[in-house]
BATOR-216158 format. One record per residue (C-alpha): x, y, z; residue number from 1. Coordinates in steps of 0.25 Angstrom, whole numbers, always signed. Layout:
BEGIN
+-------+-------+-------+-----+
:  east : north :    up :   i :
+-------+-------+-------+-----+
:     X :     Y :     Z : NUM :
...
+-------+-------+-------+-----+
//
This chain:
BEGIN
+-------+-------+-------+-----+
:  east : north :    up :   i :
+-------+-------+-------+-----+
:   -63 :  -230 :   +22 :   1 :
:   -56 :  -234 :    +9 :   2 :
:   -64 :  -239 :    -5 :   3 :
:   -60 :  -252 :    -3 :   4 :
:   -66 :  -253 :   +11 :   5 :
:   -77 :  -248 :    +6 :   6 :
:   -78 :  -259 :    -4 :   7 :
:   -76 :  -269 :    +2 :   8 :
:   -90 :  -268 :   +13 :   9 :
:   -99 :  -270 :    +0 :  10 :
:   -94 :  -285 :    -1 :  11 :
:   -87 :  -294 :   -11 :  12 :
:   -98 :  -295 :   -20 :  13 :
:   -96 :  -279 :   -27 :  14 :
:   -89 :  -278 :   -40 :  15 :
:   -77 :  -269 :   -36 :  16 :
:   -82 :  -262 :   -53 :  17 :
:   -94 :  -256 :   -42 :  18 :
:   -88 :  -254 :   -28 :  19 :
:   -82 :  -240 :   -28 :  20 :
:   -99 :  -237 :   -31 :  21 :
:  -101 :  -243 :   -19 :  22 :
:   -94 :  -236 :   -10 :  23 :
:   -98 :  -224 :   -11 :  24 :
:  -112 :  -225 :   -16 :  25 :
:  -115 :  -237 :   -27 :  26 :
:  -122 :  -232 :   -39 :  27 :
:  -135 :  -238 :   -44 :  28 :
:  -144 :  -240 :   -54 :  29 :
:  -159 :  -243 :   -52 :  30 :
:  -167 :  -252 :   -60 :  31 :
:  -182 :  -248 :   -60 :  32 :
:  -188 :  -234 :   -60 :  33 :
:  -199 :  -235 :   -53 :  34 :
:  -203 :  -231 :   -39 :  35 :
:  -195 :  -241 :   -29 :  36 :
:  -181 :  -236 :   -41 :  37 :
:  -185 :  -224 :   -42 :  38 :
:  -186 :  -220 :   -26 :  39 :
:  -173 :  -227 :   -24 :  40 :
:  -164 :  -222 :   -35 :  41 :
:  -170 :  -208 :   -31 :  42 :
:  -163 :  -211 :   -14 :  43 :
:  -153 :  -216 :   -19 :  44 :
:  -152 :  -203 :   -26 :  45 :
:  -150 :  -196 :   -13 :  46 :
:  -143 :  -207 :    -5 :  47 :
:  -131 :  -204 :   -13 :  48 :
:  -134 :  -213 :   -24 :  49 :
:  -131 :  -213 :   -38 :  50 :
:  -142 :  -220 :   -47 :  51 :
:  -135 :  -223 :   -60 :  52 :
:  -143 :  -228 :   -69 :  53 :
:  -160 :  -231 :   -67 :  54 :
:  -164 :  -244 :   -75 :  55 :
:  -178 :  -246 :   -82 :  56 :
:  -185 :  -258 :   -87 :  57 :
:  -185 :  -255 :  -102 :  58 :
:  -199 :  -247 :  -106 :  59 :
:  -203 :  -234 :  -107 :  60 :
:  -209 :  -230 :   -93 :  61 :
:  -197 :  -235 :   -84 :  62 :
:  -188 :  -230 :   -95 :  63 :
:  -193 :  -217 :   -92 :  64 :
:  -192 :  -218 :   -77 :  65 :
:  -180 :  -219 :   -75 :  66 :
:  -175 :  -211 :   -85 :  67 :
:  -184 :  -202 :   -76 :  68 :
:  -176 :  -209 :   -63 :  69 :
:  -164 :  -208 :   -71 :  70 :
:  -166 :  -190 :   -72 :  71 :
:  -167 :  -189 :   -59 :  72 :
:  -154 :  -197 :   -55 :  73 :
:  -147 :  -196 :   -66 :  74 :
:  -145 :  -208 :   -66 :  75 :
:  -146 :  -217 :   -82 :  76 :
:  -159 :  -222 :   -87 :  77 :
:  -160 :  -234 :   -93 :  78 :
:  -169 :  -246 :   -94 :  79 :
:  -165 :  -263 :   -90 :  80 :
:  -158 :  -266 :  -105 :  81 :
:  -150 :  -253 :  -107 :  82 :
:  -147 :  -252 :   -92 :  83 :
:  -130 :  -248 :   -88 :  84 :
:  -131 :  -258 :   -74 :  85 :
:  -118 :  -249 :   -72 :  86 :
:  -120 :  -248 :   -58 :  87 :
:  -116 :  -256 :   -47 :  88 :
:  -127 :  -256 :   -40 :  89 :
:  -143 :  -258 :   -48 :  90 :
:  -156 :  -255 :   -40 :  91 :
:  -169 :  -266 :   -46 :  92 :
:  -179 :  -257 :   -41 :  93 :
:  -188 :  -265 :   -49 :  94 :
:  -203 :  -272 :   -46 :  95 :
:  -199 :  -286 :   -39 :  96 :
:  -205 :  -295 :   -49 :  97 :
:  -195 :  -287 :   -62 :  98 :
:  -179 :  -287 :   -53 :  99 :
:  -175 :  -297 :   -59 : 100 :
:  -180 :  -298 :   -71 : 101 :
:  -173 :  -282 :   -72 : 102 :
:  -161 :  -291 :   -66 : 103 :
:  -159 :  -300 :   -77 : 104 :
:  -162 :  -289 :   -87 : 105 :
:  -149 :  -280 :   -83 : 106 :
:  -141 :  -295 :   -79 : 107 :
:  -134 :  -291 :   -92 : 108 :
:  -126 :  -281 :   -85 : 109 :
:  -113 :  -282 :   -77 : 110 :
:  -118 :  -284 :   -61 : 111 :
:  -105 :  -291 :   -55 : 112 :
:  -102 :  -283 :   -44 : 113 :
:  -114 :  -274 :   -44 : 114 :
:  -126 :  -272 :   -34 : 115 :
:  -140 :  -277 :   -37 : 116 :
:  -150 :  -274 :   -28 : 117 :
:  -168 :  -276 :   -31 : 118 :
:  -178 :  -269 :   -21 : 119 :
:  -188 :  -278 :   -21 : 120 :
:  -193 :  -282 :    -5 : 121 :
:  -199 :  -295 :   -10 : 122 :
:  -186 :  -303 :   -19 : 123 :
:  -176 :  -305 :   -15 : 124 :
:  -161 :  -298 :   -20 : 125 :
:  -162 :  -315 :   -28 : 126 :
:  -170 :  -306 :   -38 : 127 :
:  -157 :  -301 :   -42 : 128 :
:  -151 :  -315 :   -44 : 129 :
:  -147 :  -312 :   -59 : 130 :
:  -138 :  -300 :   -55 : 131 :
:  -132 :  -308 :   -44 : 132 :
:  -128 :  -317 :   -53 : 133 :
:  -121 :  -309 :   -62 : 134 :
:  -113 :  -303 :   -47 : 135 :
:  -123 :  -294 :   -44 : 136 :
:  -125 :  -289 :   -29 : 137 :
:  -140 :  -291 :   -27 : 138 :
:  -148 :  -288 :   -14 : 139 :
:  -162 :  -284 :   -14 : 140 :
:  -164 :  -268 :    -6 : 141 :
:  -179 :  -266 :    -5 : 142 :
:  -183 :  -252 :    +3 : 143 :
:  -195 :  -253 :   +13 : 144 :
:  -203 :  -241 :    +6 : 145 :
:  -213 :  -238 :    -5 : 146 :
:  -211 :  -230 :   -17 : 147 :
:  -221 :  -224 :   -25 : 148 :
:  -222 :  -218 :   -36 : 149 :
:  -222 :  -201 :   -34 : 150 :
:  -209 :  -204 :   -22 : 151 :
:  -200 :  -206 :   -16 : 152 :
:  -199 :  -213 :    -3 : 153 :
:  -185 :  -209 :    +7 : 154 :
:  -178 :  -222 :   +11 : 155 :
:  -174 :  -216 :   +22 : 156 :
:  -177 :  -227 :   +33 : 157 :
:  -183 :  -234 :   +25 : 158 :
:  -179 :  -250 :   +27 : 159 :
:  -172 :  -260 :   +14 : 160 :
:  -172 :  -273 :   +15 : 161 :
:  -161 :  -279 :   +14 : 162 :
:  -156 :  -296 :    +5 : 163 :
:  -148 :  -298 :    -5 : 164 :
:  -132 :  -301 :    -5 : 165 :
:  -124 :  -293 :    +6 : 166 :
:  -115 :  -287 :    -5 : 167 :
:  -128 :  -280 :   -11 : 168 :
:  -135 :  -276 :    +2 : 169 :
:  -124 :  -269 :    +9 : 170 :
:  -122 :  -261 :    -2 : 171 :
:  -139 :  -260 :    +1 : 172 :
:  -136 :  -257 :   +14 : 173 :
:  -127 :  -243 :   +12 : 174 :
:  -138 :  -240 :    +1 : 175 :
:  -150 :  -241 :    +9 : 176 :
:  -141 :  -236 :   +23 : 177 :
:  -136 :  -223 :   +13 : 178 :
:  -153 :  -221 :    +8 : 179 :
:  -156 :  -221 :   +23 : 180 :
:  -163 :  -233 :   +23 : 181 :
:  -161 :  -245 :   +29 : 182 :
:  -157 :  -257 :   +27 : 183 :
:  -160 :  -272 :   +31 : 184 :
:  -159 :  -284 :   +27 : 185 :
:  -170 :  -296 :   +24 : 186 :
:  -170 :  -310 :   +20 : 187 :
:  -176 :  -316 :    +7 : 188 :
:  -185 :  -323 :   +13 : 189 :
:  -191 :  -311 :   +20 : 190 :
:  -192 :  -302 :    +7 : 191 :
:  -207 :  -305 :    +5 : 192 :
:  -211 :  -304 :   +21 : 193 :
:  -202 :  -290 :   +18 : 194 :
:  -212 :  -285 :    +5 : 195 :
:  -224 :  -289 :   +11 : 196 :
:  -222 :  -283 :   +26 : 197 :
:  -218 :  -268 :   +14 : 198 :
:  -232 :  -273 :    +8 : 199 :
:  -237 :  -271 :   +20 : 200 :
:  -235 :  -260 :   +25 : 201 :
:  -235 :  -249 :   +11 : 202 :
:  -245 :  -252 :    +1 : 203 :
:  -253 :  -261 :    +8 : 204 :
:  -252 :  -250 :   +17 : 205 :
:  -257 :  -241 :    +6 : 206 :
:  -269 :  -253 :    +5 : 207 :
:  -275 :  -253 :   +17 : 208 :
:  -277 :  -235 :   +15 : 209 :
:  -284 :  -240 :    +4 : 210 :
:  -293 :  -249 :   +10 : 211 :
:  -293 :  -236 :   +22 : 212 :
:  -299 :  -228 :    +8 : 213 :
:  -308 :  -238 :    +5 : 214 :
:  -315 :  -240 :   +19 : 215 :
:  -313 :  -224 :   +20 : 216 :
:  -321 :  -224 :    +6 : 217 :
:  -332 :  -229 :   +16 : 218 :
:  -330 :  -219 :   +24 : 219 :
:  -334 :  -207 :   +11 : 220 :
:  -319 :  -203 :   +10 : 221 :
:  -312 :  -204 :    -3 : 222 :
:  -300 :  -212 :    -6 : 223 :
:  -292 :  -197 :    -7 : 224 :
:  -300 :  -190 :    +7 : 225 :
:  -299 :  -205 :   +15 : 226 :
:  -281 :  -204 :   +12 : 227 :
:  -280 :  -188 :   +18 : 228 :
:  -287 :  -194 :   +28 : 229 :
:  -282 :  -204 :   +35 : 230 :
:  -268 :  -201 :   +32 : 231 :
:  -265 :  -196 :   +44 : 232 :
:  -270 :  -206 :   +53 : 233 :
:  -262 :  -217 :   +43 : 234 :
:  -250 :  -210 :   +46 : 235 :
:  -252 :  -206 :   +62 : 236 :
:  -255 :  -221 :   +59 : 237 :
:  -242 :  -224 :   +54 : 238 :
:  -234 :  -216 :   +65 : 239 :
:  -241 :  -222 :   +78 : 240 :
:  -234 :  -236 :   +67 : 241 :
:  -221 :  -230 :   +71 : 242 :
:  -220 :  -224 :   +83 : 243 :
:  -232 :  -234 :   +90 : 244 :
:  -230 :  -248 :   +85 : 245 :
:  -242 :  -253 :   +78 : 246 :
:  -251 :  -258 :   +91 : 247 :
:  -250 :  -244 :   +95 : 248 :
:  -252 :  -238 :   +82 : 249 :
:  -265 :  -249 :   +80 : 250 :
:  -279 :  -240 :   +84 : 251 :
:  -294 :  -242 :   +82 : 252 :
:  -304 :  -251 :   +81 : 253 :
:  -298 :  -263 :   +80 : 254 :
:  -287 :  -262 :   +91 : 255 :
:  -296 :  -256 :  +100 : 256 :
:  -305 :  -269 :   +99 : 257 :
:  -316 :  -261 :   +92 : 258 :
:  -325 :  -274 :   +87 : 259 :
:  -337 :  -266 :   +83 : 260 :
:  -329 :  -255 :   +76 : 261 :
:  -322 :  -266 :   +69 : 262 :
:  -335 :  -272 :   +66 : 263 :
:  -341 :  -259 :   +58 : 264 :
:  -326 :  -259 :   +54 : 265 :
:  -328 :  -271 :   +45 : 266 :
:  -343 :  -270 :   +42 : 267 :
:  -339 :  -257 :   +35 : 268 :
:  -326 :  -263 :   +26 : 269 :
:  -338 :  -273 :   +22 : 270 :
:  -337 :  -263 :    +9 : 271 :
:  -322 :  -262 :    +8 : 272 :
:  -319 :  -278 :    +9 : 273 :
:  -302 :  -275 :    +7 : 274 :
:  -305 :  -267 :   +17 : 275 :
:  -310 :  -276 :   +24 : 276 :
:  -301 :  -288 :   +23 : 277 :
:  -288 :  -276 :   +29 : 278 :
:  -296 :  -274 :   +40 : 279 :
:  -299 :  -286 :   +45 : 280 :
:  -284 :  -292 :   +41 : 281 :
:  -278 :  -280 :   +49 : 282 :
:  -288 :  -281 :   +59 : 283 :
:  -284 :  -297 :   +61 : 284 :
:  -267 :  -292 :   +61 : 285 :
:  -271 :  -281 :   +73 : 286 :
:  -280 :  -293 :   +81 : 287 :
:  -266 :  -302 :   +79 : 288 :
:  -256 :  -293 :   +79 : 289 :
:  -261 :  -279 :   +87 : 290 :
:  -268 :  -274 :  +102 : 291 :
:  -281 :  -278 :   +99 : 292 :
:  -293 :  -276 :  +110 : 293 :
:  -306 :  -284 :  +108 : 294 :
:  -295 :  -294 :  +100 : 295 :
:  -306 :  -307 :   +98 : 296 :
:  -318 :  -299 :   +98 : 297 :
:  -311 :  -292 :   +87 : 298 :
:  -307 :  -307 :   +80 : 299 :
:  -319 :  -311 :   +78 : 300 :
:  -325 :  -300 :   +73 : 301 :
:  -313 :  -298 :   +62 : 302 :
:  -313 :  -315 :   +58 : 303 :
:  -328 :  -312 :   +57 : 304 :
:  -326 :  -301 :   +47 : 305 :
:  -319 :  -311 :   +39 : 306 :
:  -332 :  -321 :   +34 : 307 :
+-------+-------+-------+-----+
//
């Protein structure tokens, strides 16, 4: 296929000046060398993309992270007041509250025809309106994945939620495919619920395990020992959920309708009230959404436990 034919696939808002790069794999600048920015930049490199510039905040710690990441990528490190912004695609990987301001700080550059992404799960592409007004095509590109220091997760089969301008979304779909991810569209109005969903399946899952550690202490186990002992059942539970679905993976006294045992649990958990609240809340979800025996008696017990 001729290059000119390939270029038309990226839409009319993409500048002719950057089309040769877009026709193969766009060169990218990453704004924010934190956990997400670092993991994403390294995965982009693995997928054959060149990260040309790593842009940090104008403080010592952020500049140091940018320099370290840029060295691994053979890229240029800069701060917001010295950024080149000469890549055709700029990807903002900063906290949600900083996206709009980071975009405004860089709006002095020539943006006509460029592509700009941010990776907030909760916020719409409109956070980049200051760049859109200057001619950029913008999108929100959010991977449903957890990013922590010291770990770079593979993005193979990771879902990416896309929302924004048509040209930017088309480019995002191609990049996600090259990363091995799975792109899907989401509307602006659904982003808050989508992000809350993500909260339940990662950070709140960790908090559920933390609550488990507190309960393990009642049984005489240290936090470290409890983590070691509970990981096999946690892994198997997730495997059962993935293979069989929630109903078949759901076991224990609540599912069996064992009121006497649930009563004992609630009694001992009075010394860890936060964990008790979690127990009751999750048990109520089970009564409403999963097959549970002795539902009426369990419901009475749970209602009484809230008094």
